[in-house]
C-alpha positions in Angstrom: -8.9 13.1 8.0 -8.3 9.5 8.8 -5.0 8.9 10.5 -3.7 5.4 10.3 -1.8 3.6 13.0 2.0 4.1 13.0 2.4 0.3 13.7 5.2 -1.2 11.6 4.4 -4.8 12.8 7.6 -5.0 14.9 5.6 -5.4 18.1 7.7 -5.9 21.2 7.4 -4.0 24.4 10.4 -2.7 26.5 10.3 -3.0 30.3 8.9 0.6 30.2 6.0 -0.6 28.0 7.2 1.2 24.9 6.9 -0.6 21.6 10.2 -1.3 20.0 8.8 -0.9 16.5 6.5 2.2 16.6 7.7 3.8 19.8 4.1 4.2 21.1 3.3 3.6 24.8 1.1 0.7 25.7 -1.7 3.2 26.5 -1.4 4.8 23.0 -1.5 1.3 21.4 -4.5 0.0 23.3 -6.5 3.3 23.0 -5.6 4.0 19.4 -9.0 3.0 18.0 -10.9 5.3 20.4 -8.6 8.3 20.0 -9.8 11.3 18.2 -7.9 12.6 15.2 -6.5 15.3 17.5 -5.2 12.7 20.0 -3.7 10.6 17.2 -2.0 13.7 15.7 -0.5 14.4 19.2 1.0 10.9 19.2 2.5 11.5 15.7 3.9 14.8 16.9 5.5 13.1 19.9 7.0 10.3 17.6 8.4 12.9 15.2 10.0 14.7 18.2 11.7 11.4 19.2 13.0 10.9 15.6 14.4 14.5 15.7 16.1 13.9 19.0 17.7 10.7 17.7 18.9 12.5 14.6 20.3 15.4 16.6 22.3 12.9 18.7 23.8 11.3 15.7 25.1 14.7 14.5 27.2 15.2 17.6 
């Protein structure tokens, strides 16, 4: 399986080195090309968890 980058071309880092657009860390961004599919899937899982947390907050 070939996982594509979650980049949405809204590239700007916060002071914590998190991309405003895709929410990846600077480490995840710079190492993406060398990550295995398993490592990439772990990033997607973390990003999905962030989305769920935000959606849960909006329900309260």
